[in-house]
N, C-alpha and C positions, 0 to 999 in steps of 0.2 A: 868574739867570745862573750858569753853572758854570765853575770853574777847575780844571784838571787838573795834578797834581803827580807827579813821579817823582824818585827819588833822584838819579840822574845818567844822562844820555843820551850814552854814550860808545861803546857797542858794541850790536849788535842780537842779543840772545839772547832766551830765552823770556820773561823778565819784560818786556823792552822790546816784544816783539810783543804781549803782553797789554795793555800800556799803549797801544800804537798802536790796538788794537781798541777800547779805551775812547775814545780821541780821535775815532775814526770815528763814535761815537755823538753827538758834539757838534761839528759842523762849525764851524770858526772860533773855537772856545773857546780862551782863552789857556792856555798851558802854562808852568808854573814848574818849574825844576830847578836843582840845585846847579851842574852842569857840563854843557855841551852841545857836541857835535861835529857841526857842520853837514855835514861831508863824509859822515858816516854816516847822518844823519837828515833832511837837507834835503828830499829828495823825499817821504819818508814822512809828514812833518808839514806839508806844504804847506797854507797857509791858517790855520795856528795861530800866533798871535804867541807868541814864546818869550822868557821873561825868566829870567835866571840870577842866581846870587849874586855878590857882589863878587869871590870867588876865581876866577871865570871869567877874570879879567884875568891870572892867573898862568900860563895856558896849560897847565894840567894835563890829561893824557890818561889812558887806561886803565892804562898801565904805571906812572904816577907819582902818581896822585891819592891813594893811600893814605898818603902822607907828610902829607897835610892832615887826617887823621882828627881830631886834637884840636880843630880849629876848625869841623868840619862841623855839630855840634849848634847852635852859635850862628848859623852861616850859614843853616841851614834855617829857623830862626825869623825870619829877615829876608826870606825870600822873599815876594813880593807876592801875597797871596791874599785880602786884604781887599776889600770892596766886591762880594762874590759871595754868592749865596744858598746855593750848594752847592759844597763842595770835595770833589773825588774824587781821593784820593791812591793811589799804587801804591808799596809800600814793602817793602824787605828790609833797611833800615837806618834812614834818617833822615827820610824824607818824611812819615811819620806825625806828626812833631813840628812841623809848620807851625802858624802862629797865625792861624786864621780869625777873622772877626768873632764876637762872643759869640752872636749869634742865627743864625749860619749852620749848615747841616748839613754835618758832615765825615764822609765814608765812606772808610775806608781798606781797600783790597784788599791784604792782607798775605801775602807769601810766607813770611816767617819773621821773628821778632825778630832783630836784628843778631847774627849768629853769633859774631863775635869778642868781643862784650861779654858773651855768656851761656854758650854751650855749646862754643865752640871758642877760648876765650881763650888757652890754652896754644899752640895752633897759630898764632894770630895773633902772639903774642909771639915765637915761634920764627923767624918770617920776618924779624925785625929783626936788625941787627948785634948781636953779643953785648953790647957795652958800652951799647947803647941799650935793652936789654930791660927793665931796671927802670923806665925812664921810660915805655916803651910800656905796661907793665902798669898803672902808675898812671893813664895816660891812658885805658885801656880801663875801669878801675874808675870813673873819672869819667863816661865815656860811659854805662856801665851805669846809674849813678844817674840821669843825665839821661833816659835811655831809659825807665826805669820811671816817672819822674814825668810824662813826656810822655804815656805810655799811660794815665794816670789822668784825662786831660782828657776833655771831652765828645765823644769820637770813637767812631763805630760801626765795628767791625772785621768784615771778611769774610775767611775763611781759604781757602787754595788746596787744602788737603787735610786729612786727619785728623791727620797729624804736625804740620802748621802750626797747626791748631786746638789741639792739645795743648800746644804750646810757648807760644802766646798766653796760654793759661790758666795754665800753670805759672809763667811768668816775669812776666806782667803782671796775672794775676788777672782777665782779661777773657774773656767768652764771645764766640764768633764762629761764625756759620753757615758752611758750606763751599760754595764755588763753584769748580769746577775751571777751570784756565786754558784758553784756546783754542788750537787748532791750525789752521793755514791748510791745510785738507785738500786744497784745489784744487792745491796745489804738488806733491802726491805721487801716484804711480801705481805699480802693481806692474811688475816687470821680470823678467828671467831671472837667477836667483841664480848667483853664482860662488863660488869656493872661498876666501873670506876673511871674517873677522869684522871688525866695525866698532866703534870707540869714538868718541863725539862729545862734546866738552865742554871746559871750561877746564882747562888743564894746571896745576892747583894741587894741593897735597898733599891737601887734604880730599876731593878727588874720587876718590882711590884709583886713579888710572889705572895705577899700577905693578902693582896686583893683576891687572888684566886683561892687561897685557903679560907679566908673569911666568907667568900661567896659559897664555897662548898659547905661550910658549917651552917650558913643560913639556909641553904637548899636542902641540907640533910642528906648529902650524897658523898660517897667515898672518893677520896682523891689521893693520888700517889705522887710524891715529889722525888725527882732524880736530880742530883747535883749537890754541890757543897759551896761554901764560901763564908765571908765574914758575917753574914746575917743568919747563919745556920743555927747557932745556939738560941738566939731570940725566937726564931720561928718554931723550933722544936719545943721550947718552953711554953709558947702560947698555943700551939696547934697540935702538939704531940698526941693529944687524946682524940683528935678528929681527923688526922691525916697520917699517912704512912711515909716515912722518910727513908730513902734507900741510899743516900749518899751518891758517890760516883760509882757507876757500874760499867762493865765492859760493853763493847759494841753489840755483841750477839744478844746479851740480856736486854739491852735497850731496844733492839729491833723487835724482840718478842713482846716487850711491854707496849710499844707503839701498836702492834697488830691486835692486841687484846683490849685496849682502852676504848671506852665509849667515844671519847674525843680528847684531843689535845687542847689544853687551855693555855693561851698566850696572853697574859694580862697586861703586858707592857707594849707600848708602841716601839717597835724595833726598826733599826735601819733596814734589815732584810728579814731576819727571823727564820733561820735555816730549819729549825725544828718543825715549823709549819709544813715545809715541803717534805721532810722525813716522815711526818705523820701521814700526809696524803699518799706518799709512796707506799705506805703500809695499808692503804685503803681506808684510813680513818679521817673523819672530819675535824675541823679546827674551830674553836670559839676564840676569837681574837679581839684585842683592843682595836678599835676602829681608827686606822691610820698607819702611816709608815709602810714598811715592806709588806705587811699582810695584805694591803690593797693590791699588791702586784703578784702575790702568790696564791691567794685564796679567792675562789669564786663565790660570791655571796649567794646564799640559799641553794648552792649547788655542791660546793665542797666545804662549806662552813658558814658560820654566823658571826656577825660583828656586833660588839657592844661598846658603849662609850668608855673611854679609858678611865679607870678608877671608880667606876660605878658598880659597887658591890651588888646592889639590888638587881640591876639589869643582868649582870653576869649570873647571879643565882637563878634568875628567871630563865635564862638560856639553858642552864644546866638542868632545870626541871622540865624544860619544854620537850615534848615528843618529836618536835621537828628535827632535832639533831639525829635521831635514829632513822629518819626517813631518807637521809642523804645516801647516795649509792657509792659503795666502795670503788666501783670501776671508774666513776667520774673523778674521784680523788686520784687514783693511780694515773689516769690519762693526763690530768693536769700536771702532776709531778714530773712527767717526762720532759716537760719544757726546760727543766733545770739540770739536765744530765752533765756529767763531767766532760763528755766529748763536746757538747755545745759550748761549754765554758772555755775549753782549751782552744777551740777554733776561734772564739772571740778574742782571747788573749793574743794569739798569733796575728789575727787581723788587725788588732789595735797597734801592735808593734810595727807591722808593715805600714799601716796608715800614717803613723807618726814619723817613720823613717822617710817616707816619700811625700808627706804632706807639705 
């Protein structure tokens, strides 16, 4: 019997869609998570019994749960995953640290080791009030020590991309095969492009949304932003006159936006970057920071263009370039088909089988 684990189920983003695709492979299997928002996931996880950590009673949500970071390692180790032959976890932070039975198989689909404990600690500390920053840094140091120890347990890791694979090896000393995340291709279809660029993602500093907005302002082109987050107020104050901010929107509205945009702009190097595949599934090209998952999902000069990360002038030049309008929608759609949900689910089942018999 299988139990499924995810860090926290508070918003529906790429990692949560990947987890939902895993859940579909095991109808009725129990789900364990630190925090759960039924308003977001109630329909998507119908039939799966949900268990949470004791901190669920605190009522934390997406905007507030980071205050609980110091207690999350201990909380994840208390999640109920015993009594199951297979534990399938989905982790970008803590879920890989659950405690299965000694003879159970634990397969972790890992998006990245926890970024604020390893390669973005300074950014994590900077988000805290100034007086609290020394305490936050010490807390992240403790989390990093726990995280490394947890990764040395008898867990089999699967990485979402080459960058994810490299980080798993660098920080944990573990090897992991690559399986790209799924995209729900049926949600997307080509449309008639209009004269605006699109950015989709969490409005947090490490996503470098300001680079895209500044480039659009320099290029004198319209840009629309979908998403919300801790950096939203600052971005609206600085770029509200030159960009359109829509906040979070539903799936149907987002699919329409993808199909109408001149191109998606992905200004940050991502572990995978599922929005790049969603845009291509809508027949639209991608202008991406050169590196990370984009190099595995975007075909240069065929389905998109690459620019150096953080280079506003280069990104503005790409936005002004007529080359982006010459890329064929059919090429983008064909490329996106590599990342279907069905291919992902076959890969998950193959990984479980390989680890069971390897």
